N, C-alpha and C positions, 0 to 999 in steps of 0.2 A: 504494500500500500504506500502511496505517496501522499502524505497528509495535506499538502497544499494544492493538489490537483483539482482542476475544474473542467476537465475534458467532457465533451458531450458523449454520453454513452447511449448507443442504439441497441435495444434488446430485441431478440428474435425468439420465436417459439415454434416448436414442431411437436405434433402429437395431440392426444385428446385433452386439450386444456385451452384456457383463454387467458390472455394477459390482462389482468384486472386493474393494474395501476402501477405507477412509478412515483418515487419521491427521493429526496436527498437530505432532508432534515434542515434545510436552510429556511429560516423564517421569512426572509425577504423574497424567496422564490414564489412568484404568484402564478406559475403555469398550472394548467389542469393536471390532475392526477391521472386522467384517462388518456394518456399518450403512450407511445412506445419508446420514447427517448427522454433523457433527463441529464442535465449537466451534473457532474460529480461535485460534491461539497466536502472539502477537506479529505478528498480521496475516496469518498464513499457514495454509493448510489444503491437504491432499493428497488426491486421489482417484485410484484405480487402476482401470482398465477392462481387460477381456479380450475378445478376439474370440469370438463364438459359433460361428464356422466358416463364415459366409456373407459374400459380398462386399456392399458397400453403404455408404451414407453414415451416419455416426455423429455425433450431436450431444450434447455434454455441457453441462448447464446448472448454474448455481449461483444460489441465491436466499437472501436473509436479510431479516428484518423491517426495514423502514425504510431499506433499502439498494437501490441499483439492481442488478438482476439482470445476469448475463453468461452468455456461452456460447462454446464452442469447437467447431469442426467438424473431423472426422477422416474418413478413408476407409479401409474394409477392402477389400483386394483379394486376388485369387488370385495366389500366388507360385509359382515353379518349385521342385519338389522336387529332391533330390540327383541323381536320374537323369533329370531333365528333365520329370518328371511334375508334376501339379498338386498343390500343397500348400494345402489349404483353411485359412482362418483367419489367414493371414499379414496383419498389419495394417501398412499404410503410412500414416503420419501426414502429411496434407497440410500444406503450409506455412501457418501461422496468422500473419497480420500482427501486428507488435508492437502491444500494446494490446488485442488481441482475445482474449487468454488469460483464464482465469477470474480475476476480481478481486473484492475485497470491495466496491468501489465505483468509479465513474468520475465524476470531477469534470467532465469535458468536456461531457457531455450536459446536465447541470443548468445549467452556466455559459452554454452557448450559448443556451438558451431564456431564461434570465434576462437576457441581454444584448440583448434586443429584436431578435434575428435577426442580430446582427453576427457571430455565430459565435465570439466570444471565449471562450477556455478558460483556466482558472487551474490552476497547479501550485505545489507547495511542496517543499522539501527534507525536511520532516518535519511530520506532523500528529499531535497528541497524542491525538485521539479521533475516532471515526466521526462525531461530531456537529460537528466543527470542521474539515471538509475545505476545501480552497482554493476550491471553487465558491461557498461561503457568502459570500466577499468580493464576489461579483458579482451576488448575488441580489436586491439592492435592499432587503433586510430588515435594519435596524440591530440587531435582536435576535439575529442570527446572525453568525457570522464564522469566519475561519480562526484557529487557535491552535496553538502547540506545547506548550501546557500538558498535562501528564499526571499521573496519580496512580496508580501501579501498586500494587495491593493486595498484601498479604503472601501468600506461599505457604508450603507446608510447609517449604521450604528457604531462602526469602529474606524479608527484612524489606520492609515497604512503602517505596516511594521516590518522590520528586517533586522532581527537581533540574533546573533550567533548563539548556538547551544554551548553549554559548558563542556560537553564531550559527546563523541559518537564513536561507533565502531564499524568496521567493515570486515568481511570474512570471505574466504574461498573454501569450497568443499568439492570433494571428488566422490564418485561412486564407490571406489575402493581406496584403502589407505595408500599414501605415498610417503617416500622418505625425502626430507628436505632439511636444509640448514641455514637458509637465509630468505629474506623477502626484500624486494626492491619496490619502493613506492615513490612515484613522481608527483610531487605536490606543486600546485600552481600558486604563485605569489602575485598579488595585485592589491589594489586599494581595499578590497573587501575580503580577499583570500590570503591566508597566512599558513606557514608551516605550523604544525601542532606544537604546543608547549612541551608535551610529553607523549611518548608512544610506548605501549607495552605489547608484547606478542605472546599469545597463548595458543595451545593446541588442544584438541579434543582427545581425552584419554579413555573414552568409552562411557564415561559417566558425567564428566564436566570439563570445562575449559580450565587448563592449568598453565601457569607461566612457563615459558621456555627457560633454560638455564644459560647463564653466561651471555646474556644479551649485550651486544655491542652495536652502537648506532653511529653511522657515518653520514652526516647530514649533507645534502646538496647545498651548494652556494648560489644556485640560480633557479629560476622558475622552471617547472616541468622537467627537471633533471632528477635522476634517481637518488633517493635517500636509501642507504643499504642498512638493513637490520640483520645481523648475523648472530648465530647462537649454536649451541650444541645440537647435533643432528637428532631429529625426532621422526617417528613413523606414525602418521595419523591421517584421517580422512578429512580433517578440518583445521584451518588456521585462522586466527582472528587478530586484528590490530585494534586496540583501544587507544583513542587519541583524545587529548584535552585541548581546548581552544587556548590560543595565546592571548585572546582578548574577549573572554566570554561576556555575553550581555551587551555587546556593541555591534556595530555594523562592519567591523574590521577583523573579526576573528573566525570567519567561516573557513571550511576546509574543502579542498578539491584534489582528487587523485586522478590523473589522466591515464596512468599506466600502473598496473600492479602485477608483479611477477614473483612467483614462488620458485626457488631454485634449490637444486641439490648439487653442490659444487658449482660448476659453470653451466649445468644443464637446467633449462627452464622446465618446471613441472607443469605450470598452468598453460 
């Protein structure tokens, strides 16, 4: 989820059901509920569906310009009435695996293809915009990247705001464990973006993230150049960087990583 996203989401429906309404929770939004699309508010949008009275599979889709589409599968089944009779239109929602719900975007698919088939996926505690999602750290394009920078426009009730978080994290995961001993992160430096005040590296030990040992940091001296974080070798399926802002609570302490590489010696794992 991208908390500041306001993209227009177009919902679609296939199967024995009716799209009954949409909403986004924004009080200032005056559009009708009985539409098939709604702009996201703080990265969220809601769609309500109703059984048409027949059993069968139902597919709900969500699409938005320049974002990956998503879908969720449900099942409409016949249930038992109060007297044991058949009650048409009872809807039983089949279990939908985590991550398969309707989302604004999925970083995993883009990151996997950009990682040359390694299956690496990126994640972050917060992304400031739909154009700065975690997958952009792994796409090999230095003109894109993940960032927690945001600039929320003024509304009828609130002033515009752009204030950096105290800290955020980014992570990389693989389908199977990898051996690695360093991470290179290229941070952008500008009027609003700065190198983090501190960086810690941790890896997943099967139960929780634990700090790497003997962490050494060699910081870049220019924008978009790699800062190298080296440590004792580990074998894990996930690695995470926790970063604190150099100027939290201001407009000058945001973070941006244009390239993130995980390495084993001189070999790139991501």
